[in-house]
MARBA-3410 file (N, C-alpha, C, O; in Angstrom, 1 decimal):
252
45.3,26.6,-13.5,45.6,25.2,-13.5,45.5,25.1,-15.1,44.6,25.7,-15.8 ~ 46.5,24.2,-15.5,46.7,23.9,-16.9,45.6,23.0,-17.4,45.1,22.2,-16.6 ~ 45.1,23.1,-18.8,44.2,22.2,-19.3,44.1,20.9,-19.0,43.1,20.4,-18.6 ~ 45.3,20.1,-19.1,45.4,18.8,-19.0,45.3,18.4,-17.6,44.7,17.3,-17.3 ~ 45.9,19.2,-16.5,45.6,19.0,-15.2,44.2,19.2,-14.7,43.7,18.6,-13.8
43.6,20.3,-15.4,42.0,20.4,-15.0,41.3,19.1,-15.4,40.5,18.5,-14.6 ~ 41.5,18.7,-16.6,41.0,17.4,-17.2,41.1,16.4,-16.2,40.1,15.9,-15.6 ~ 42.2,16.1,-15.9,42.6,15.0,-15.0,41.9,15.0,-13.8,41.3,14.1,-13.4 ~ 42.1,16.2,-13.1,41.2,16.5,-11.8,39.8,16.3,-11.7,39.2,15.9,-10.7 ~ 39.1,16.7,-12.9,37.5,16.7,-13.1,37.3,15.2,-13.1,36.4,14.7,-12.4
38.2,14.3,-14.1,38.1,13.0,-14.1,38.2,12.1,-12.7,37.6,11.1,-12.3 ~ 39.1,12.8,-12.0,39.4,12.0,-10.7,38.2,12.1,-9.8,37.7,11.1,-9.3 ~ 37.7,13.4,-9.7,36.4,13.8,-8.8,35.3,12.7,-9.3,34.8,11.9,-8.6 ~ 35.1,12.9,-10.6,34.0,12.1,-11.1,34.2,10.6,-10.7,33.3,9.8,-10.3 ~ 35.4,10.1,-10.9,35.6,8.6,-10.4,35.2,8.5,-9.1,34.5,7.7,-8.8
35.6,9.3,-8.2,35.6,9.1,-6.7,33.9,9.4,-6.4,33.4,8.8,-5.5 ~ 33.2,10.2,-7.2,31.7,10.4,-7.0,31.2,9.0,-7.2,30.5,8.5,-6.3 ~ 31.6,8.1,-8.5,30.9,7.0,-8.9,31.1,6.1,-7.9,30.1,5.4,-7.5 ~ 32.7,6.1,-7.4,32.7,4.8,-6.3,32.1,5.1,-5.0,32.0,4.2,-4.3 ~ 31.7,6.3,-4.7,31.1,6.5,-3.4,29.6,6.3,-3.6,28.9,6.0,-2.5
29.0,6.4,-5.0,27.6,6.2,-5.3,27.3,4.6,-5.2,26.2,4.1,-4.8 ~ 28.5,4.1,-5.7,28.4,2.4,-6.0,28.5,1.9,-4.5,27.9,0.9,-4.1 ~ 29.1,2.4,-3.7,29.2,1.9,-2.4,27.9,2.1,-1.6,27.5,1.2,-0.9 ~ 27.2,3.3,-1.8,26.1,3.5,-1.2,25.1,2.8,-1.5,24.3,2.4,-0.6 ~ 25.0,2.5,-2.9,23.8,1.5,-3.5,24.1,0.0,-3.2,23.1,-0.8,-3.3
25.3,-0.3,-3.0,25.5,-1.8,-2.7,25.7,-2.0,-1.3,26.1,-3.1,-0.8 ~ 25.5,-1.0,-0.5,25.5,-1.3,0.9,24.2,-1.8,1.5,23.1,-1.2,1.4 ~ 24.3,-3.1,2.2,23.2,-3.7,2.8,22.4,-2.9,4.0,23.0,-2.4,4.9 ~ 21.2,-3.0,3.8,20.6,-2.8,5.2,20.5,-3.9,6.0,20.2,-5.0,5.5 ~ 20.6,-3.6,7.3,20.6,-4.9,8.3,19.6,-4.8,9.4,19.5,-3.8,10.1
18.8,-5.8,9.5,18.1,-6.0,10.6,18.3,-7.1,11.8,18.2,-8.3,11.5 ~ 18.5,-6.8,12.9,18.9,-7.7,13.9,17.8,-8.3,14.6,16.9,-7.6,15.1 ~ 17.8,-9.5,14.7,16.5,-10.2,15.2,16.9,-11.1,16.2,17.9,-11.7,16.1 ~ 16.0,-11.2,17.5,16.2,-12.1,18.5,15.0,-13.1,18.5,13.9,-12.6,18.5 ~ 15.1,-14.5,18.6,14.2,-15.5,18.6,14.1,-15.8,20.2,15.0,-16.1,20.9
12.8,-15.8,20.8,12.6,-16.2,22.0,11.5,-17.5,21.9,10.3,-17.4,21.9 ~ 12.2,-18.6,21.9,11.2,-19.9,21.7,11.9,-21.3,22.2,12.3,-21.4,23.4 ~ 11.8,-22.2,21.4,12.3,-23.3,21.8,12.7,-24.4,20.5,13.2,-23.9,19.6 ~ 12.4,-25.6,20.5,13.0,-26.4,19.3,12.6,-26.2,18.0,13.2,-26.7,17.0 ~ 11.4,-25.4,17.9,10.7,-24.9,16.7,11.6,-23.9,16.1,11.5,-23.6,14.9
12.5,-23.3,16.8,13.8,-22.3,16.4,14.9,-23.1,16.0,15.3,-23.0,14.9 ~ 15.4,-23.8,16.9,16.8,-24.6,16.8,16.8,-25.7,15.9,17.8,-26.0,15.3 ~ 15.5,-26.3,15.7,15.7,-27.5,14.8,16.0,-26.9,13.4,15.4,-26.0,12.8 ~ 17.0,-27.6,12.9,17.6,-27.2,11.5,18.2,-25.9,11.1,18.5,-25.5,10.0 ~ 18.5,-25.4,12.5,19.2,-24.0,12.5,18.3,-22.9,11.8,18.9,-22.3,10.9
17.0,-22.6,12.0,16.3,-21.7,11.4,17.1,-20.4,11.4,17.4,-19.9,10.3 ~ 17.6,-20.0,12.6,18.3,-18.5,12.5,19.3,-18.3,11.6,19.4,-17.2,11.1 ~ 20.3,-19.3,11.3,21.2,-19.3,10.5,20.7,-19.5,8.9,21.2,-18.8,7.9 ~ 19.5,-20.3,8.7,19.1,-20.4,7.7,18.5,-18.9,7.0,18.6,-18.5,5.8 ~ 18.0,-18.3,7.8,17.5,-16.9,7.5,18.5,-16.0,7.1,18.4,-15.4,6.1
19.7,-16.0,8.0,21.0,-15.4,7.6,21.2,-15.7,6.0,21.2,-14.9,5.1 ~ 21.6,-17.0,5.9,22.0,-17.7,4.6,21.0,-16.9,3.4,21.4,-16.2,2.5 ~ 19.8,-17.2,3.6,19.0,-16.8,2.5,19.0,-15.4,2.2,18.9,-15.0,1.1 ~ 19.2,-14.5,3.2,19.0,-13.1,2.9,20.5,-12.4,2.7,20.7,-11.2,2.8 ~ 21.5,-13.3,2.5,22.9,-12.9,1.9,22.6,-12.4,0.4,23.3,-11.5,-0.1
22.0,-12.8,-0.1,21.5,-12.5,-1.6,20.8,-11.1,-1.9,21.0,-10.4,-2.9 ~ 20.1,-10.9,-0.8,19.1,-9.6,-0.7,19.8,-8.3,-0.4,21.0,-8.2,0.0 ~ 19.1,-7.1,-0.5,19.5,-6.0,0.0,19.5,-5.8,1.3,20.4,-5.2,2.0 ~ 18.4,-6.6,1.9,18.5,-6.5,3.6,19.0,-7.7,4.1,18.4,-8.7,3.7 ~ 19.8,-7.7,4.9,20.4,-9.0,5.5,19.7,-8.8,7.1,19.5,-7.8,7.7
19.4,-10.3,7.3,18.7,-10.4,8.6,19.7,-11.2,9.5,20.0,-12.3,9.1 ~ 20.2,-10.8,10.6,21.2,-11.3,11.6,20.4,-11.9,12.7,19.6,-11.2,13.4 ~ 20.5,-13.1,12.9,19.5,-13.6,14.0,20.3,-14.3,15.2,21.2,-15.1,15.0 ~ 19.8,-13.9,16.3,20.1,-14.7,17.4,19.0,-15.3,18.1,17.8,-15.0,17.9 ~ 19.3,-16.1,18.9,18.1,-16.8,19.8,18.4,-17.3,21.3,19.5,-17.7,21.7
17.2,-17.3,21.9,17.3,-17.8,23.4,16.3,-18.8,23.5,15.1,-18.5,23.5 ~ 16.7,-20.1,23.5,15.9,-21.3,23.2,16.2,-22.3,24.5,17.2,-22.3,25.2 ~ 15.1,-23.2,24.7,15.4,-24.3,25.3,14.2,-25.3,24.8,13.1,-24.9,24.6 ~ 14.6,-26.6,24.8,13.6,-27.5,24.3,12.3,-27.5,25.0,12.2,-27.7,26.2 ~ 10.9,-27.4,24.1,9.8,-27.4,24.9,9.5,-26.1,25.7,8.4,-26.1,26.3
10.3,-25.1,25.7,10.0,-24.2,26.5,8.7,-23.4,26.4,8.2,-23.3,25.2 ~ 8.1,-22.7,27.5,6.8,-21.9,27.2,7.5,-20.5,27.3,8.7,-20.4,27.5 ~ 6.5,-19.5,27.2,6.7,-18.2,27.3,7.0,-17.9,28.9,7.8,-17.2,29.4 ~ 6.1,-18.7,29.4,5.9,-18.5,31.0,7.5,-18.8,31.8,8.0,-18.2,32.7 ~ 8.1,-20.0,31.0,9.2,-20.4,31.5,10.5,-19.6,31.1,11.6,-19.6,31.7
10.2,-18.8,30.0,11.1,-17.8,29.4,11.2,-16.6,30.5,12.3,-16.2,30.9 ~ 9.8,-16.2,30.7,9.8,-15.2,31.7,10.4,-15.5,32.9,11.2,-14.6,33.3 ~ 10.1,-16.4,33.5,10.7,-16.7,34.9,12.1,-17.5,35.0,12.5,-18.0,36.1 ~ 12.8,-17.5,33.9,14.0,-17.8,33.9,14.3,-19.4,34.2,15.3,-19.8,34.7 ~ 13.1,-20.1,33.7,13.2,-21.6,34.2,14.2,-22.3,33.0,14.4,-21.7,31.9
14.7,-23.2,33.4,15.6,-24.0,32.4,16.8,-23.4,32.0,17.4,-23.6,30.9 ~ 17.2,-22.5,32.9,18.6,-21.7,32.5,18.4,-20.6,31.6,19.3,-19.9,31.2 ~ 17.2,-20.4,31.2,17.0,-19.4,30.3,17.2,-17.8,30.9,16.9,-17.5,32.0 ~ 17.8,-16.9,29.8,17.8,-15.7,30.3,17.2,-14.6,29.2,17.8,-13.6,28.8 ~ 16.1,-15.0,28.8,15.5,-14.1,27.6,15.2,-12.9,27.8,15.3,-12.1,26.9
14.7,-12.6,29.0,14.5,-11.2,29.4,15.8,-10.3,29.4,15.7,-9.1,29.2 ~ 16.9,-10.8,29.8,18.2,-10.2,29.8,18.7,-10.2,28.4,19.5,-9.2,28.1 ~ 18.4,-11.1,27.7,18.9,-11.0,26.2,18.2,-9.8,25.4,18.8,-9.1,24.5 ~ 16.7,-9.7,25.9,16.1,-8.8,25.1,16.7,-7.4,25.3,16.8,-6.6,24.5 ~ 17.1,-7.2,26.7,17.5,-5.8,27.3,18.9,-5.5,26.9,19.2,-4.3,26.8
19.8,-6.6,26.8,21.2,-6.5,26.8,21.6,-5.9,25.6,22.4,-4.9,25.5 ~ 21.1,-6.5,24.6,21.5,-6.1,23.0,20.4,-5.1,22.5,19.3,-5.0,22.9 ~ 21.0,-4.4,21.4,20.0,-3.6,20.5,19.4,-4.5,19.4,20.2,-4.8,18.5 ~ 17.9,-4.9,19.4,17.4,-5.4,18.4,16.5,-4.5,17.7,16.1,-3.5,18.2 ~ 16.2,-5.0,16.4,15.1,-4.4,15.8,13.8,-5.2,16.0,12.8,-4.6,16.4
13.9,-6.5,15.8,12.7,-7.2,16.1,13.1,-8.3,17.1,14.2,-8.8,17.1 ~ 12.1,-8.7,18.1,12.1,-9.8,18.9,10.9,-10.7,18.7,9.7,-10.4,19.0 ~ 11.3,-12.1,18.2,10.2,-12.9,18.0,9.8,-13.8,19.1,10.8,-14.4,19.6 ~ 8.5,-13.9,19.5,8.4,-14.7,20.6,7.3,-16.0,20.2,6.2,-15.9,19.6 ~ 7.8,-16.9,20.7,6.9,-18.2,20.4,6.7,-19.1,21.5,7.7,-19.4,22.1
5.6,-19.6,21.9,5.3,-20.5,23.0,5.3,-22.1,22.6,5.5,-22.5,21.5 ~ 5.1,-22.8,23.6,5.3,-24.3,23.3,4.4,-24.6,22.2,3.4,-23.9,22.0 ~ 4.6,-25.7,21.4,3.7,-25.7,20.3,2.2,-26.2,20.6,1.3,-26.3,19.8 ~ 2.1,-26.6,21.9,0.7,-27.2,22.4,0.0,-26.3,23.3,-1.1,-26.5,23.7 ~ 0.7,-25.2,23.6,0.2,-24.1,24.6,-1.0,-23.2,24.1,-1.8,-22.8,24.9
-1.1,-23.0,22.6,-2.3,-22.4,22.3,-3.4,-23.0,22.1,-4.4,-22.4,21.9 ~ -3.4,-24.4,22.2,-4.4,-25.4,22.5,-4.7,-25.7,23.8,-5.9,-25.8,24.1 ~ -3.8,-25.9,24.8,-4.0,-26.2,26.3,-4.3,-25.1,27.1,-5.2,-25.1,27.9 ~ -3.6,-24.1,26.8,-3.3,-23.0,27.9,-3.3,-21.7,27.0,-2.2,-21.1,27.0 ~ -4.4,-21.4,26.3,-4.3,-20.0,25.6,-4.2,-18.8,26.5,-3.6,-17.8,26.2
-4.8,-19.0,27.7,-4.7,-17.7,28.5,-3.3,-17.5,29.1,-2.9,-16.4,29.3 ~ -2.6,-18.5,29.3,-1.0,-18.3,29.5,-0.4,-17.8,28.5,0.5,-16.9,28.7 ~ -0.8,-18.2,26.9,-0.1,-17.6,25.9,-0.2,-16.2,26.0,0.8,-15.5,25.8 ~ -1.5,-15.6,26.2,-1.7,-14.2,26.1,-1.3,-13.6,27.1,-0.8,-12.5,27.0 ~ -1.4,-14.1,28.1,-0.7,-13.4,29.5,0.8,-13.2,29.3,1.2,-12.0,29.2
1.7,-14.2,29.3,3.1,-14.1,29.0,3.3,-13.3,28.0,4.0,-12.3,28.1 ~ 2.8,-13.6,26.7,2.9,-12.9,25.5,2.9,-11.4,25.8,3.9,-10.8,25.4 ~ 1.8,-10.9,26.4,2.0,-9.5,26.9,3.0,-9.0,27.5,3.6,-8.0,27.1 ~ 3.5,-9.7,28.7,4.5,-9.2,29.3,5.7,-9.1,28.4,6.4,-8.1,28.5 ~ 5.9,-10.1,27.6,6.8,-9.9,26.5,6.8,-8.9,25.6,7.9,-8.3,25.3
5.8,-8.6,25.1,5.6,-7.5,24.2,5.8,-6.2,24.6,6.2,-5.3,23.8 ~ 5.4,-6.0,26.0,5.6,-4.7,26.7,7.0,-4.5,26.9,7.5,-3.4,26.7 ~ 7.8,-5.6,27.3,9.2,-5.4,27.6,9.9,-5.2,26.1,10.9,-4.4,26.0 ~ 9.6,-5.8,25.2,10.1,-5.5,23.9,10.0,-4.3,23.3,10.9,-3.8,22.6 ~ 8.7,-3.6,23.5,8.5,-2.2,23.0,9.4,-1.4,23.9,10.0,-0.6,23.2
9.5,-1.4,25.2,10.4,-0.9,26.0,11.8,-0.4,25.7,12.3,0.7,26.1 ~ 12.3,-1.6,24.8,13.6,-1.5,24.3,13.7,-1.0,23.0,14.9,-0.9,22.5 ~ 12.5,-0.5,22.3,12.5,0.1,21.0,12.4,-0.7,19.7,12.3,-0.4,18.5 ~ 12.3,-2.1,20.4,12.2,-3.2,19.3,10.8,-3.4,18.9,9.9,-2.9,19.7 ~ 10.3,-4.0,17.8,9.1,-4.5,17.4,8.9,-6.1,17.7,9.6,-7.0,17.3
7.8,-6.2,18.5,7.5,-7.6,18.7,7.0,-8.4,17.4,6.2,-7.8,16.6 ~ 7.3,-9.5,17.3,6.8,-10.5,16.2,6.4,-11.6,17.0,6.9,-12.0,18.0 ~ 5.4,-12.2,16.5,4.6,-13.5,17.0,4.9,-14.6,16.0,4.6,-14.5,14.8 ~ 5.6,-15.7,16.4,5.8,-16.9,15.6,4.7,-17.8,15.7,4.6,-18.5,16.8 ~ 3.7,-17.9,14.7,2.4,-18.4,14.4,2.9,-19.9,13.9,3.1,-20.1,12.7
3.0,-21.0,15.0,3.3,-22.2,14.2,2.2,-23.0,13.8,1.1,-22.6,13.8 ~ 2.6,-24.3,13.5,1.7,-25.1,12.6,1.2,-26.3,13.6,1.7,-26.5,14.7 ~ 0.0,-27.0,13.2,-0.3,-28.1,13.8,0.4,-29.4,13.8,1.2,-29.5,12.9 ~ 0.2,-30.4,14.6,0.7,-31.6,14.5,0.3,-32.2,13.3,-0.7,-31.9,12.8 ~ 0.9,-33.0,12.6,0.8,-34.0,11.3,-0.7,-34.5,11.5,-1.6,-34.3,10.7
-1.0,-35.1,12.6,-2.2,-36.0,12.7,-3.4,-35.1,13.1,-4.5,-35.5,12.8 ~ -3.4,-33.9,13.6,-4.2,-33.0,13.8,-4.2,-31.7,13.0,-4.2,-30.6,13.7 ~ -4.4,-31.7,11.7,-4.4,-30.4,10.9,-5.5,-29.6,11.3,-5.4,-28.4,11.1 ~ -6.6,-30.1,11.8,-7.8,-29.4,12.1,-7.6,-28.3,13.3,-8.4,-27.4,13.4 ~ -6.4,-28.5,14.1,-6.3,-27.6,15.3,-5.7,-26.4,14.5,-5.7,-25.4,15.2
-5.2,-26.2,13.3,-4.6,-25.0,12.9,-5.2,-23.6,13.2,-4.6,-22.6,13.6 ~ -6.7,-23.9,13.0,-7.6,-22.6,13.2,-7.4,-22.1,14.6,-7.3,-20.9,14.8 ~ -7.5,-22.9,15.5,-7.4,-22.7,16.8,-6.1,-22.0,17.2,-6.0,-20.9,17.8 ~ -5.0,-22.7,16.8,-3.7,-22.2,17.0,-3.5,-20.7,16.4,-2.7,-19.8,17.0 ~ -4.1,-20.4,15.4,-3.8,-19.2,14.5,-4.7,-18.1,15.5,-4.2,-17.1,15.9
-6.0,-18.6,15.9,-6.8,-17.6,16.8,-6.1,-17.0,17.8,-6.2,-15.8,18.0 ~ -5.3,-18.0,18.7,-4.6,-17.3,20.0,-3.5,-16.5,19.6,-3.2,-15.5,20.2 ~ -2.7,-16.9,18.5,-1.5,-15.9,18.0,-2.0,-14.9,17.6,-1.6,-13.8,18.0 ~ -3.0,-14.8,16.6,-3.5,-13.6,16.1,-4.1,-12.5,17.1,-4.0,-11.3,16.9 ~ -4.9,-13.2,18.1,-5.3,-12.5,19.2,-4.0,-11.6,19.9,-4.0,-10.4,19.9
-3.3,-12.3,20.3,-2.0,-11.9,20.9,-1.3,-10.7,20.1,-0.8,-9.8,20.6 ~ -1.4,-11.0,18.8,-0.9,-10.0,17.8,-1.8,-8.7,18.0,-1.3,-7.5,18.0 ~ -3.0,-8.9,18.1,-4.1,-7.9,17.9,-3.9,-6.9,19.3,-4.0,-5.7,19.2 ~ -3.8,-7.6,20.4,-4.0,-7.0,21.5,-2.7,-6.3,21.7,-2.8,-5.2,22.2 ~ -1.5,-6.5,21.3,-0.3,-5.9,21.4,0.3,-5.1,20.4,1.3,-4.5,20.5
-0.3,-5.1,19.3,0.2,-4.4,18.0,1.4,-5.0,17.7,2.4,-4.3,17.5 ~ 1.4,-6.4,17.6,2.4,-7.0,17.1,2.3,-7.8,16.0,1.2,-8.3,15.7 ~ 3.3,-7.8,15.3,3.3,-8.5,13.9,3.1,-10.1,14.0,3.9,-10.7,14.7 ~ 2.1,-10.7,13.3,2.2,-12.2,13.4,2.7,-12.9,12.1,2.1,-12.6,11.1 ~ 3.7,-13.8,12.0,4.3,-14.4,11.1,3.5,-15.7,10.8,3.5,-16.7,11.5
2.7,-15.8,9.7,1.7,-16.9,9.7,2.5,-18.2,9.1,2.2,-18.6,7.9 ~ 3.6,-18.7,9.9,4.3,-19.9,9.3,3.3,-21.1,9.3,3.5,-22.0,8.5 ~ 2.4,-21.2,10.2,1.6,-22.3,10.2,0.4,-22.2,8.8,0.1,-23.2,8.3 ~ 0.0,-21.1,8.5,-0.8,-21.0,7.3,0.2,-21.4,6.0,-0.3,-22.2,5.2 ~ 1.3,-20.9,5.9,2.2,-21.2,4.8,2.5,-22.7,5.1,2.7,-23.3,4.0
2.6,-23.3,5.8,2.8,-24.6,6.2,1.7,-25.4,5.6,1.9,-26.4,4.9 ~ 0.3,-25.1,5.8,-0.8,-25.6,5.4,-1.0,-25.5,3.9,-1.6,-26.4,3.4 ~ -0.7,-24.5,3.3,-0.8,-23.9,2.0,0.2,-24.8,1.2,-0.2,-25.3,0.1 ~ 1.5,-25.1,1.7,2.5,-26.0,0.9,1.9,-27.4,0.8,2.1,-28.2,-0.1 ~ 1.2,-27.7,1.8,0.6,-29.3,2.0,-0.6,-29.1,1.0,-0.8,-30.0,0.1
-1.5,-28.0,1.0,-2.5,-28.0,-0.2,-2.1,-28.0,-1.3,-2.6,-28.8,-2.1 ~ -1.1,-27.2,-1.7,-0.5,-27.4,-3.2,0.0,-28.7,-3.3,-0.2,-29.2,-4.4 ~ 0.6,-29.4,-2.5,1.2,-30.6,-2.8,1.2,-31.7,-1.5,2.1,-31.7,-0.6 ~ 0.0,-32.5,-1.7,-0.1,-33.2,-0.4,1.0,-34.0,-0.1,1.0,-34.2,1.1 ~ 1.9,-34.7,-0.8,3.1,-35.4,-0.3,4.1,-34.6,0.1,5.1,-35.3,0.4
4.2,-33.4,0.1,5.3,-32.9,0.7,5.7,-33.2,2.1,4.9,-33.1,3.0 ~ 6.9,-33.4,2.4,7.4,-33.9,3.9,7.9,-32.7,4.7,9.1,-32.5,4.8 ~ 6.9,-32.1,5.1,7.6,-30.9,6.3,7.8,-31.2,7.5,8.2,-30.3,8.3 ~ 7.4,-32.4,7.9,7.3,-32.9,9.2,8.8,-33.7,9.4,9.3,-34.4,8.6 ~ 9.4,-33.5,10.7,10.3,-34.4,11.1,9.4,-35.8,11.4,8.2,-35.9,11.5
10.4,-37.0,11.7,9.8,-38.3,11.8,8.6,-38.3,13.0,7.6,-39.0,12.9 ~ 8.9,-37.4,14.2,8.1,-37.3,15.4,6.6,-36.6,14.8,5.6,-36.7,15.5 ~ 6.5,-36.0,13.7,5.5,-35.7,13.3,5.1,-34.2,14.0,3.9,-33.9,14.0 ~ 5.9,-33.5,14.5,5.9,-32.3,15.2,6.7,-31.2,14.9,6.3,-30.1,14.5 ~ 8.1,-31.6,15.1,9.2,-30.8,14.6,9.3,-30.6,13.1,8.8,-31.5,12.3
9.9,-29.6,12.6,9.9,-29.4,11.1,11.2,-30.3,10.6,12.1,-30.5,11.3 ~ 11.0,-30.8,9.2,12.1,-31.4,8.4,12.8,-30.3,8.0,12.4,-29.1,8.3 ~ 13.9,-30.5,7.3,14.7,-29.5,6.6,14.0,-28.5,5.8,14.2,-27.3,5.6 ~ 13.1,-29.3,5.1,12.2,-28.5,4.2,11.3,-27.6,4.8,11.0,-26.5,4.4 ~ 10.9,-28.2,6.0,9.9,-27.5,6.8,10.5,-26.0,7.3,9.8,-24.9,7.3
11.8,-26.2,7.7,12.6,-25.3,8.3,12.9,-24.0,7.3,12.8,-22.8,7.6 ~ 13.1,-24.5,6.0,13.1,-23.5,5.0,12.0,-23.0,4.5,12.0,-21.9,4.0 ~ 11.0,-23.7,4.6,9.6,-22.9,4.4,9.3,-21.7,5.6,9.0,-20.6,5.3 ~ 9.6,-22.1,6.6,9.4,-21.2,7.8,10.2,-20.1,7.7,9.7,-19.0,7.8 ~ 11.8,-20.3,7.4,12.5,-19.1,7.0,12.1,-18.4,6.1,12.2,-17.2,6.2
11.5,-18.8,4.8,10.9,-17.8,3.9,9.7,-17.1,4.4,9.5,-15.9,4.1 ~ 8.9,-17.8,5.3,7.7,-17.1,6.0,8.3,-15.7,6.7,7.8,-14.6,6.5 ~ 9.4,-15.9,7.6,10.0,-14.9,8.1,10.4,-13.9,7.3,10.0,-12.7,7.4 ~ 11.1,-14.2,6.4,11.9,-13.1,5.3,10.7,-12.4,4.7,10.6,-11.2,5.0 ~ 9.9,-12.8,4.1,8.6,-12.4,3.4,7.9,-11.4,4.3,7.5,-10.2,4.0
7.8,-11.9,5.5,6.9,-10.9,6.6,7.8,-9.7,7.0,7.4,-8.6,7.1 ~ 9.2,-10.0,7.2,10.0,-9.0,7.7,10.3,-7.9,6.7,10.2,-6.7,7.0 ~ 10.6,-8.3,5.5,11.2,-7.4,4.3,10.0,-7.1,3.4,10.1,-6.1,2.7 ~ 9.0,-8.0,3.2,7.9,-7.7,1.9,8.2,-8.3,1.0,7.3,-8.4,0.2 ~ 9.5,-9.1,0.7,9.8,-9.9,-0.4,10.8,-11.1,-0.2,11.2,-11.4,0.9
11.1,-11.8,-1.0,11.9,-13.1,-1.2,13.0,-12.9,-1.9,12.9,-12.1,-2.8 ~ 14.1,-13.6,-1.7,15.3,-13.8,-2.7,14.5,-14.0,-4.0,13.4,-14.6,-4.1 ~ 15.5,-13.4,-5.0,15.4,-13.6,-6.4,16.0,-14.9,-6.9,15.6,-15.4,-8.0 ~ 16.9,-15.5,-6.2,17.8,-16.7,-6.5,18.0,-17.5,-5.4,18.2,-17.0,-4.4 ~ 18.0,-18.8,-5.4,18.3,-20.0,-4.4,19.5,-20.8,-4.7,19.6,-21.2,-5.9
20.2,-21.1,-3.8,21.2,-22.2,-4.0,20.3,-23.7,-3.6,19.2,-23.7,-3.0 ~ 20.9,-24.7,-3.9,20.4,-26.0,-3.7,21.0,-26.7,-2.4,20.5,-27.6,-1.9 ~ 22.3,-25.9,-2.0,22.9,-26.5,-0.9,23.2,-25.3,0.0,23.4,-24.2,-0.6 ~ 23.3,-25.3,1.2,23.5,-24.3,2.2,24.4,-24.5,3.2,24.1,-25.3,4.2 ~ 25.6,-24.0,3.1,26.8,-24.3,4.0,27.0,-23.2,5.0,27.2,-22.0,4.6
27.1,-23.4,6.3,27.6,-22.5,7.2,29.0,-22.6,7.8,29.7,-23.6,7.8 ~ 29.4,-21.4,8.3,30.8,-21.4,8.6,30.8,-21.4,10.2,30.3,-20.5,10.8 ~ 31.4,-22.4,11.1,31.6,-22.3,12.4,32.6,-21.5,12.8,33.5,-20.9,12.1 ~ 32.4,-21.4,14.3,33.6,-20.3,15.0,34.7,-20.7,14.6,35.5,-19.7,14.4 ~ 35.3,-21.8,14.3,36.6,-22.2,14.0,36.9,-22.2,12.3,38.0,-22.6,11.7
35.9,-21.7,11.6,36.1,-21.6,10.4,36.0,-22.8,9.4,36.5,-22.8,8.3 ~ 35.4,-23.6,10.0,35.2,-25.0,9.2,33.5,-24.6,8.7,32.6,-24.1,9.4 ~ 33.4,-25.2,7.4,32.1,-25.4,6.8,31.4,-26.6,6.8,31.9,-27.6,6.3 ~ 30.2,-26.5,7.4,29.3,-27.6,7.5,27.9,-27.1,6.7,27.7,-26.0,6.5 ~ 27.2,-28.3,6.4,26.1,-28.3,5.5,24.7,-28.0,6.5,24.6,-28.8,7.5
24.1,-27.4,6.4,22.8,-27.2,7.2,21.5,-27.5,6.4,20.4,-27.6,6.9 ~ 21.7,-27.5,5.1,20.4,-27.8,4.2,20.7,-28.0,2.9,21.7,-27.5,2.4 ~ 19.8,-28.9,2.2,20.0,-29.2,0.8,18.5,-29.3,0.4,17.7,-30.0,1.0 ~ 18.0,-28.5,-0.7,16.7,-28.6,-1.1,16.8,-28.6,-2.7,17.8,-28.2,-3.3 ~ 15.6,-29.1,-3.1,15.6,-29.3,-4.8,15.0,-28.2,-5.1,14.4,-27.5,-4.4
15.4,-28.0,-6.5,14.6,-26.8,-7.2,13.1,-26.8,-7.0,12.4,-25.8,-6.7 ~ 12.5,-28.0,-7.3,11.1,-28.1,-7.3,10.7,-27.8,-5.9,9.7,-27.2,-5.8 ~ 11.3,-28.2,-4.7,10.7,-27.9,-3.3,10.8,-26.4,-3.1,9.9,-25.7,-2.6 ~ 12.0,-25.9,-3.5,12.1,-24.4,-3.4,11.0,-23.6,-4.0,10.4,-22.8,-3.4 ~ 10.7,-24.0,-5.5,9.7,-23.4,-6.1,8.2,-23.4,-5.4,7.4,-22.5,-5.4
8.1,-24.6,-4.8,6.7,-25.0,-4.1,6.7,-24.0,-2.7,5.7,-23.4,-2.4 ~ 7.8,-23.9,-2.1,7.8,-23.2,-0.8,7.6,-21.8,-1.2,6.7,-21.1,-0.6 ~ 8.4,-21.2,-2.2,8.1,-19.8,-2.6,6.6,-19.6,-3.1,6.1,-18.5,-2.7 ~ 6.2,-20.3,-3.7,4.8,-20.1,-4.2,3.8,-20.1,-2.7,3.1,-19.2,-2.3 ~ 3.9,-21.0,-2.2,3.2,-21.1,-0.9,3.3,-19.9,-0.2,2.3,-19.3,0.1
4.4,-19.5,0.2,4.6,-18.2,1.0,4.0,-17.0,0.4,3.3,-16.2,1.1 ~ 4.2,-16.9,-1.0,3.8,-15.8,-1.5,2.2,-15.6,-1.6,1.6,-14.6,-1.5 ~ 1.6,-16.8,-1.8,0.0,-16.8,-1.8,-0.5,-16.6,-0.2,-1.7,-16.4,0.0 ~ 0.4,-16.8,0.6,-0.3,-16.5,2.0,0.1,-15.1,2.5,-0.7,-14.5,3.3 ~ 1.3,-14.6,2.1,1.7,-13.5,2.7,1.8,-12.5,1.3,2.8,-12.6,0.6
1.0,-11.7,1.1,0.8,-11.1,-0.1,1.2,-9.6,0.1,1.0,-8.9,-0.9 ~ 1.6,-9.1,1.1,2.2,-7.6,1.2,3.5,-7.4,0.5,4.0,-6.3,0.4
END
C-alpha cells in the first residue's frame, strides 16, 4: 500500500473508532417503569414529568401507568373499576413496578395495604422487575399522620425487599424549609403542579441515585397527534428548594 493511501486508511479507521466511542458514551441507559396507583399518579402527569426531567440525564426513565381515581391496591388486584394492573405487569417487560394504595388506606386499613402489597410484590418479582413503594404524604390539615403513613409503607418495603420512595418525607422537608410553599392542590390532598415536580424528583433520585444538573422552567409534552401542550411551569426558586429537599432526604 502506498504511503499516502496508508495514511488515509489509518485516519479513516481512527475516525470510525472515535465515532463509535462517541456513540457508545452518548447512548442513554433506559429504565422502564410502570405505576400502579391512583390520582396521586395521574394528577399533573407525574409519569410524563419524570420522563421530561430525565431527558437531560444519562439515564432516561420511561413511565407507563395503570390508575383509577381513589383506587386501592385491593381494587387493582381484583380488577375493580376496569383496572387490569396484573395484566399490565405481566404483559410488558418492566425494570420497576411502583405500587401505591389509596392515600388514606395506610391510616384506616394498614393490614389491607400489607396484604395486597405483598401479592403485588410477589407478582412483580416473578416478572423479573423490582417492586418500588410510593410512600405518599399526609393531608394538609393532618401533618402529624405522616409518621403512621411512613410506618406502613416502610414495613411493606421491609417485608418484601422492596424499595421505598420517600415522597412524603421529601414533601415534609420542603415545607420545613419553606413553610409557605404550596405543594397541595386546593382540595388539600392532591399535589399542586409544584407538588408533582417534587414527587418526580423523589422518584428520579431514588431510582438513579442522582438528579438532573440543569432544569427548564417550562415543561412541554407532545401528544399522540404531534401537538405540544404545557404540563408544568416552575420558578428557579421553587426548583432550587425542591432539589434541596430531595437531596437532604434521599442521600444515597
